C-alpha positions in Angstrom: 0.0 0.0 0.0 2.8 2.4 -0.8 1.5 3.4 -4.2 0.1 6.8 -5.3 -3.1 6.3 -3.4 -1.2 6.0 -0.1 0.6 9.2 -0.9 -2.7 11.0 -1.6 -4.2 9.8 1.7 -1.1 11.0 3.6 -1.3 14.4 1.9 -5.0 14.8 2.6 -4.5 13.9 6.3 -1.6 16.3 6.6 -3.5 19.1 5.0 -6.6 18.5 7.1 -10.0 20.2 6.6 -8.4 23.6 6.3 -7.1 22.8 2.9 -10.6 22.4 1.5 -12.2 25.3 3.5 -12.3 28.8 2.0 -11.4 31.7 4.3 -14.1 34.3 5.1 -12.4 36.7 2.7 -12.4 34.1 -0.2 -16.1 33.3 0.4 -17.1 37.0 0.4 -14.9 37.8 -2.6 -16.1 34.8 -4.7 -19.7 35.6 -3.9 -19.2 39.1 -5.3 -20.2 40.9 -2.1 -17.1 43.2 -2.0 -18.1 46.8 -2.5 -20.8 49.3 -1.5 -24.5 48.3 -1.4 -27.6 50.3 -0.9 -31.3 49.5 -1.0 -31.9 52.9 -2.6 -28.9 54.6 -4.1 -30.8 57.9 -4.5 -30.9 58.3 -0.7 -27.6 59.8 0.5 -26.8 59.0 4.1 -25.2 62.5 4.3 -28.5 64.1 3.6 -31.0 64.5 6.4 -33.6 61.7 6.8 -37.1 62.5 5.7 -40.5 61.1 6.8 -39.9 58.6 4.0 -36.7 57.2 5.5 -33.0 57.6 5.6 -30.1 56.9 3.3 -27.8 54.0 4.1 -24.8 52.3 2.6 -23.2 48.9 3.5 -19.7 48.4 2.4 -18.0 44.9 2.5 -14.2 45.4 2.6 -11.8 42.5 2.1 -8.2 43.8 2.9 -5.1 42.1 1.6 -4.4 40.9 5.2 -6.6 40.7 8.2 -10.3 39.9 8.5 -13.0 41.3 6.2 -15.2 44.1 7.6 -18.6 45.6 7.0 -19.0 49.4 7.2 -22.6 50.6 7.7 -23.3 54.3 7.2 -26.8 55.4 8.1 -28.3 58.9 7.8 -29.8 60.9 10.7 -32.2 63.8 10.8 -29.2 66.2 10.9 -27.6 66.8 7.5 -24.0 65.7 7.2 -24.2 63.7 10.5 -24.2 60.0 9.9 -24.1 56.9 12.1 -21.2 54.6 11.2 -21.0 51.1 12.5 -18.0 48.8 11.7 -18.2 45.0 12.1 -15.5 42.4 11.7 -16.5 39.2 9.8 -15.0 36.2 11.6 -16.5 33.4 9.5 -18.2 33.0 6.1 -19.6 29.9 4.5 -21.2 29.4 1.1 -24.6 27.7 1.7 -25.6 27.5 -1.9 -24.6 29.0 -5.2 -26.7 32.0 -4.4 -26.4 32.2 -0.6 -23.8 32.7 2.0 -23.8 32.8 5.8 -21.4 34.8 7.9 -20.7 35.7 11.5 -19.7 39.2 12.4 -19.2 41.2 15.5 -19.6 45.0 15.8 -16.2 46.5 16.7 -16.0 49.9 18.4 -19.0 51.4 20.1 -21.1 53.6 17.8 -20.9 57.3 18.2 -24.6 57.5 18.4 -26.4 54.9 20.5 -29.1 52.9 18.7 -31.0 50.4 20.8 -32.3 48.7 17.6 -28.8 48.0 16.3 -26.5 45.2 17.4 -24.3 46.1 20.4 -20.5 46.1 20.5 -19.1 42.5 20.9 -22.5 40.9 20.1 -22.0 38.2 17.4 -24.6 38.2 14.6 -25.1 35.4 12.1 -26.4 36.7 8.8 -27.5 34.9 5.6 -27.8 36.6 2.3 
């Protein structure tokens, strides 16, 4: 049992499951999520909110080193004053060709408290 199959088995055991698993950055990049997203691009978060809602942008950032992050910028009722929340993505998994799941944790405390938003250090699991 010292043939090519034995060598392949030893290589797979040495590599372990990490060899087959994509990193969170690779999953987000291959899914095409990197960049800035908005439900309504006409609503600028730097403009004051109206009775019809606020502008918001969500940016997925995959740096060349380190963990991917999400930067949420949400408008307020004061022009030019936005709420910015940054979260670190610790894990990402492709569930299907058109769906991924990731776990992120909000990093620093937001400058404006929002009870409806996740709290610093609170892990969130999201699927999209």
